[in-house]
C-alpha positions in Angstrom: 254.3 281.2 43.4 251.3 279.0 42.7 249.9 279.2 39.1 252.9 281.3 37.9 253.6 279.1 34.9 249.9 278.4 34.0 249.0 282.1 34.1 252.3 283.5 32.8 251.7 286.4 30.4 255.4 287.1 29.5 258.8 285.4 29.8 262.3 286.2 28.6 265.7 285.3 29.9 265.7 287.9 32.7 262.0 288.3 33.7 258.7 286.5 34.0 255.3 288.1 34.5 252.2 286.3 35.7 248.8 286.9 37.2 248.6 287.2 40.9 246.5 284.2 42.2 244.6 286.5 44.6 244.4 289.9 42.8 243.3 293.2 44.1 241.9 293.8 40.6 241.4 291.4 37.7 244.6 291.5 35.7 246.9 292.2 38.8 250.2 291.0 37.6 253.5 290.1 39.3 256.7 290.9 37.5 259.8 289.1 38.8 263.4 288.7 37.8 264.4 285.1 36.9 267.6 285.5 39.1 266.9 285.4 42.8 267.1 288.6 44.7 265.5 288.8 48.1 264.5 292.5 48.0 264.5 295.4 45.5 267.5 296.8 47.2 269.4 293.6 46.3 268.8 293.9 42.6 271.9 295.2 40.7 271.4 298.4 38.8 272.0 296.6 35.5 269.1 294.2 36.3 266.6 297.0 37.1 266.2 298.2 33.5 265.1 294.8 32.1 262.7 294.3 35.1 261.1 297.7 34.9 260.9 297.5 31.0 258.6 294.6 31.5 256.6 296.4 34.2 256.1 299.2 31.7 255.0 296.9 29.0 252.5 295.2 31.3 251.1 298.5 32.4 250.6 299.6 28.7 249.1 296.2 27.8 246.4 296.7 30.5 244.8 299.5 28.3 244.6 297.3 25.2 243.7 294.0 26.8 241.6 295.1 29.7 240.4 298.7 29.0 242.3 300.0 32.0 242.9 303.8 32.2 246.1 303.5 34.2 248.0 301.3 36.7 249.4 301.1 40.1 252.9 299.8 40.4 254.5 298.9 43.7 257.1 296.7 45.3 257.4 296.0 49.1 260.8 295.7 50.6 260.8 293.5 53.7 257.7 295.0 55.3 254.6 293.2 53.8 256.9 291.3 51.4 255.1 287.9 51.6 257.6 286.2 49.4 261.4 286.5 49.8 262.0 287.1 46.1 261.7 290.6 44.6 258.4 291.1 42.8 256.7 294.1 41.4 252.9 294.4 41.5 251.3 295.9 38.5 247.6 296.5 39.0 245.2 297.9 36.4 243.3 301.0 37.5 240.1 302.7 36.4 238.6 306.0 37.4 236.2 305.3 40.3 237.8 302.0 41.3 237.8 303.2 44.9 241.3 301.9 45.7 242.1 304.9 47.9 238.7 305.5 49.4 238.9 306.6 53.1 237.8 303.9 55.5 238.1 301.2 52.8 240.9 298.6 53.2 243.4 299.3 50.4 244.6 295.8 49.5 241.4 293.8 49.3 242.2 290.4 47.6 239.7 288.7 45.3 239.5 285.3 43.6 239.0 284.7 39.9 235.8 282.8 38.9 236.3 279.7 36.7 237.9 280.6 33.4 238.5 284.3 34.2 242.2 284.1 34.8 242.7 282.1 31.7 240.7 284.7 29.6 242.7 287.6 31.1 246.0 285.7 30.6 245.1 285.2 26.9 244.2 288.9 26.4 247.4 290.1 28.1 249.6 287.7 26.1 248.1 288.9 22.9 248.5 292.6 23.8 252.1 292.0 24.8 252.9 290.1 21.6 251.6 293.1 19.6 253.9 295.5 21.3 
């Protein structure tokens, strides 16, 4: 996953979280277990709690770091799973962001302008470090 280390916002023994290189919203983060599991269905129950504890922390950090009002959390299993390693998308949401507007494609990828990903990475790291 290109850029994972450079834009990592969190890492522990079980989990790493990093910015998606082509986000649907700025701050879109992928949370992955450090142990390889192909799909969510393959993750042992004992490994789900650490994975989703980080998903929860990232979701909460969006409010502090990015002013988000909520988040969207999802994980594909086989269908539309572009990487054969379980990963959870955590996407910052705001009222009026039009994610679910009829007739509008749902998963519209963007690119970061120069320096944007680094600035967001720094803000999210700081928010996660505070709690």
